C-alpha positions as a Markdown table, in Angstrom:
| # | Residue | x | y | z |
|---|---|---|---|---|
| 1 | Met | 162.7 | 92.7 | 64.1 |
| 2 | Thr | 165.9 | 91.3 | 65.2 |
| 3 | Ala | 166.3 | 89.2 | 68.7 |
| 4 | Thr | 166.5 | 92.0 | 71.4 |
| 5 | Thr | 169.0 | 91.5 | 74.2 |
| 6 | Leu | 169.1 | 93.5 | 77.7 |
| 7 | Asp | 172.4 | 94.5 | 79.2 |
| 8 | Pro | 172.9 | 93.6 | 83.0 |
| 9 | Lys | 172.0 | 97.5 | 83.9 |
| 10 | Thr | 169.1 | 98.6 | 81.9 |
| 11 | Ala | 166.8 | 101.1 | 82.9 |
| 12 | Leu | 163.2 | 101.2 | 82.2 |
| 13 | Val | 162.1 | 105.1 | 80.9 |
| 14 | Val | 158.5 | 105.7 | 80.8 |
| 15 | Val | 157.6 | 108.8 | 79.1 |
| 16 | Asp | 154.6 | 111.1 | 80.1 |
| 17 | Leu | 152.2 | 108.8 | 81.2 |
| 18 | Gln | 150.5 | 111.2 | 83.3 |
| 19 | Lys | 147.0 | 112.5 | 83.9 |
| 20 | Gly | 146.8 | 115.1 | 81.4 |
| 21 | Ile | 148.0 | 113.2 | 78.5 |
| 22 | Val | 146.6 | 109.4 | 79.0 |
| 23 | Gly | 143.2 | 111.0 | 78.6 |
| 24 | Leu | 143.8 | 112.1 | 75.0 |
| 25 | Pro | 142.6 | 109.7 | 72.2 |
| 26 | Thr | 145.7 | 107.6 | 70.8 |
| 27 | Ala | 146.2 | 105.0 | 68.1 |
| 28 | Pro | 146.9 | 102.5 | 66.8 |
| 29 | His | 145.8 | 101.0 | 70.4 |
| 30 | Pro | 144.3 | 103.0 | 73.3 |
| 31 | Ala | 146.3 | 105.1 | 76.0 |
| 32 | Ala | 145.1 | 102.3 | 78.7 |
| 33 | Asp | 147.1 | 99.7 | 76.5 |
| 34 | Ala | 150.5 | 101.7 | 76.8 |
| 35 | Val | 149.7 | 102.2 | 80.7 |
| 36 | Ala | 149.1 | 98.7 | 81.2 |
| 37 | Asn | 151.9 | 97.4 | 79.4 |
| 38 | Ser | 154.4 | 100.1 | 81.0 |
| 39 | Ala | 153.0 | 99.1 | 84.4 |
| 40 | Thr | 154.0 | 95.3 | 83.8 |
| 41 | Leu | 157.5 | 96.5 | 82.8 |
| 42 | Ala | 157.8 | 98.3 | 85.6 |
| 43 | Asp | 157.0 | 96.0 | 88.2 |
| 44 | Ala | 159.4 | 93.5 | 86.5 |
| 45 | Phe | 162.1 | 95.7 | 86.5 |
| 46 | Arg | 161.5 | 96.8 | 90.3 |
| 47 | Ala | 161.7 | 93.3 | 90.9 |
| 48 | Lys | 164.7 | 92.6 | 89.5 |
| 49 | Gly | 166.2 | 95.8 | 91.2 |
| 50 | Leu | 166.7 | 97.6 | 87.8 |
| 51 | Pro | 165.7 | 101.7 | 87.7 |
| 52 | Val | 162.5 | 102.6 | 86.7 |
| 53 | Val | 162.5 | 106.2 | 85.4 |
| 54 | Leu | 159.0 | 108.1 | 85.2 |
| 55 | Val | 159.2 | 111.3 | 83.1 |
| 56 | Arg | 156.8 | 113.8 | 83.1 |
| 57 | Val | 156.1 | 117.1 | 81.2 |
| 58 | Thr | 155.2 | 120.3 | 82.7 |
| 59 | Gly | 155.8 | 122.7 | 79.9 |
| 60 | Gly | 156.9 | 123.5 | 76.4 |
| 61 | Ala | 160.1 | 124.7 | 74.7 |
| 62 | Pro | 160.0 | 128.2 | 73.6 |
| 63 | Gly | 159.6 | 129.1 | 70.1 |
| 64 | Arg | 157.1 | 129.3 | 67.5 |
| 65 | Asn | 155.6 | 126.6 | 65.5 |
| 66 | Glu | 152.5 | 125.9 | 63.5 |
| 67 | Gly | 150.5 | 123.9 | 65.9 |
| 68 | Pro | 147.3 | 124.9 | 67.4 |
| 69 | Ala | 148.1 | 127.6 | 70.8 |
| 70 | Gln | 147.3 | 125.9 | 73.8 |
| 71 | Ser | 144.5 | 127.6 | 75.6 |
| 72 | Gly | 143.7 | 127.9 | 79.2 |
| 73 | Gln | 145.3 | 126.5 | 82.4 |
| 74 | Pro | 145.8 | 122.6 | 82.6 |
| 75 | Ala | 144.4 | 121.0 | 85.4 |
| 76 | Ala | 145.9 | 121.0 | 88.7 |
| 77 | Asp | 146.7 | 117.2 | 88.8 |
| 78 | Trp | 147.8 | 117.4 | 84.9 |
| 79 | Ala | 151.5 | 116.4 | 85.5 |
| 80 | Asp | 150.6 | 113.6 | 87.9 |
| 81 | Ile | 151.8 | 110.3 | 87.1 |
| 82 | Val | 148.9 | 107.8 | 86.6 |
| 83 | Pro | 148.8 | 105.9 | 89.9 |
| 84 | Glu | 149.2 | 102.5 | 87.7 |
| 85 | Leu | 153.0 | 103.5 | 87.5 |
| 86 | Gly | 153.5 | 105.2 | 90.6 |
| 87 | Pro | 156.2 | 106.6 | 91.8 |
| 88 | Arg | 156.9 | 103.8 | 93.9 |
| 89 | Glu | 159.8 | 104.0 | 96.3 |
| 90 | Gly | 163.1 | 104.1 | 94.5 |
| 91 | Asp | 161.8 | 105.4 | 91.5 |
| 92 | Ile | 163.5 | 108.1 | 89.4 |
| 93 | Val | 161.1 | 111.0 | 88.5 |
| 94 | Val | 162.3 | 113.4 | 85.9 |
| 95 | Thr | 160.6 | 116.6 | 84.9 |
| 96 | Lys | 161.0 | 117.8 | 81.6 |
| 97 | Cys | 159.7 | 121.1 | 79.4 |
| 98 | Thr | 160.6 | 119.7 | 76.1 |
| 99 | Trp | 159.7 | 116.7 | 74.0 |
| 100 | Gly | 162.8 | 114.4 | 74.9 |
| 101 | Ala | 163.7 | 113.5 | 78.5 |
| 102 | Phe | 167.4 | 114.2 | 78.4 |
| 103 | His | 167.6 | 117.8 | 77.4 |
| 104 | Gly | 167.7 | 120.0 | 80.2 |
| 105 | Thr | 167.2 | 117.5 | 83.1 |
| 106 | Asp | 169.6 | 115.4 | 85.1 |
| 107 | Leu | 168.5 | 112.0 | 83.1 |
| 108 | Asp | 172.0 | 111.1 | 81.7 |
| 109 | Leu | 173.6 | 111.8 | 85.2 |
| 110 | Gln | 171.1 | 109.4 | 87.0 |
| 111 | Leu | 171.4 | 106.8 | 84.8 |
| 112 | Arg | 175.4 | 106.8 | 84.6 |
| 113 | Arg | 175.4 | 107.2 | 88.5 |
| 114 | Arg | 173.8 | 103.8 | 88.7 |
| 115 | Gly | 176.2 | 102.2 | 85.7 |
| 116 | Val | 173.2 | 101.8 | 83.3 |
| 117 | Thr | 173.9 | 101.1 | 79.5 |
| 118 | Gln | 170.7 | 100.4 | 77.9 |
| 119 | Val | 167.2 | 101.8 | 78.2 |
| 120 | Val | 163.8 | 100.5 | 77.3 |
| 121 | Val | 161.5 | 103.1 | 76.5 |
| 122 | Thr | 157.6 | 103.3 | 76.8 |
| 123 | Gly | 154.9 | 106.2 | 76.9 |
| 124 | Ile | 153.0 | 108.7 | 74.7 |
| 125 | Ala | 153.5 | 110.0 | 72.2 |
| 126 | Thr | 155.3 | 107.6 | 70.1 |
| 127 | Ser | 156.5 | 110.0 | 67.4 |
| 128 | Ile | 157.2 | 113.1 | 70.1 |
| 129 | Gly | 158.3 | 112.4 | 73.7 |
| 130 | Val | 159.3 | 108.5 | 73.1 |
| 131 | Glu | 161.1 | 109.2 | 69.8 |
| 132 | Ser | 162.9 | 112.2 | 71.1 |
| 133 | Thr | 164.1 | 110.3 | 74.3 |
| 134 | Ala | 165.0 | 107.2 | 72.2 |
| 135 | Arg | 167.1 | 109.3 | 69.7 |
| 136 | Ser | 168.9 | 111.1 | 72.6 |
| 137 | Ala | 169.6 | 108.1 | 74.6 |
| 138 | His | 171.1 | 106.6 | 71.2 |
| 139 | Glu | 173.2 | 109.7 | 70.5 |
| 140 | Tyr | 174.3 | 109.5 | 74.3 |
| 141 | Gly | 175.6 | 105.9 | 73.7 |
| 142 | Tyr | 172.9 | 104.0 | 75.6 |
| 143 | His | 171.6 | 100.6 | 73.8 |
| 144 | Val | 167.8 | 101.4 | 73.2 |
| 145 | Thr | 165.0 | 99.1 | 73.0 |
| 146 | Val | 161.3 | 100.4 | 72.5 |
| 147 | Ala | 158.5 | 98.1 | 73.7 |
| 148 | Thr | 156.1 | 98.8 | 70.8 |
| 149 | Asp | 153.2 | 97.7 | 72.6 |
| 150 | Ala | 153.8 | 100.0 | 75.5 |
| 151 | Val | 153.6 | 103.3 | 72.9 |
| 152 | Ala | 150.7 | 105.1 | 71.7 |
| 153 | Asp | 150.5 | 108.2 | 69.6 |
| 154 | Met | 147.8 | 110.9 | 68.8 |
| 155 | Asp | 148.1 | 109.6 | 65.1 |
| 156 | Ala | 148.4 | 106.1 | 63.6 |
| 157 | Asp | 150.6 | 107.2 | 60.6 |
| 158 | Thr | 153.4 | 108.9 | 62.9 |
| 159 | His | 153.2 | 106.1 | 65.3 |
| 160 | Arg | 153.9 | 103.5 | 62.5 |
| 161 | Asn | 156.7 | 105.7 | 60.7 |
| 162 | Ser | 158.4 | 105.8 | 64.2 |
| 163 | Val | 158.0 | 102.1 | 65.0 |
| 164 | Glu | 158.8 | 101.0 | 61.8 |
| 165 | Lys | 161.5 | 103.4 | 60.3 |
| 166 | Ile | 162.9 | 105.4 | 63.3 |
| 167 | Phe | 163.5 | 102.9 | 66.2 |
| 168 | Pro | 165.2 | 100.0 | 64.4 |
| 169 | Arg | 167.8 | 102.5 | 63.3 |
| 170 | Leu | 168.4 | 103.5 | 66.8 |
| 171 | Gly | 168.4 | 100.1 | 68.7 |
| 172 | Glu | 165.7 | 97.1 | 69.0 |
| 173 | Thr | 162.0 | 96.8 | 69.4 |
| 174 | Asp | 160.2 | 94.3 | 71.0 |
| 175 | Thr | 157.0 | 93.5 | 72.8 |
| 176 | Thr | 156.2 | 93.7 | 76.4 |
| 177 | Ala | 156.0 | 89.9 | 77.3 |
| 178 | Ala | 159.3 | 89.4 | 75.5 |
| 179 | Ile | 161.2 | 92.2 | 77.4 |
| 180 | Val | 159.4 | 90.5 | 80.5 |
| 181 | Lys | 160.8 | 87.1 | 79.7 |
| 182 | Leu | 164.5 | 88.4 | 79.0 |
| 183 | Leu | 164.0 | 90.0 | 82.4 |
| 184 | Gly | 163.8 | 86.1 | 83.7 |
């Protein structure tokens, strides 16, 4: 891990910390840790007047896959952001229907309008929504930092692969405490 830096216009992007996802079993640490650390970051970003983006998923991309078929209707509050995070006044809420927060949404436009040059990404699942969002942010030219103690996955091996192999190639990784300290 190299020393993380934050641009003056950095946004926090919190991926899929919603009622229907945070109740799933996660590894290598519980979803509650990702929620608590993301909430700590959100409070710090808000205190500095920096953008907080809360991303939620309400569907899936079309196409076949080999995963298990989804059955039944999700609960009515499945896509609601967890109360620990908000949304609070001034937050940006992005609704997506694919893994990543950029595809098919106005996230890039929202960030560019605010002069954002860097994103700190948190959420669940590390190897799915978080990684897809971090990859797209990198491809859009943003500096990317992933708060490694504010992400969790349904599988410890895929989490570890993203944190150890993928994220260092897309940008920087650090802890919630270190990022909060950088915010001052």
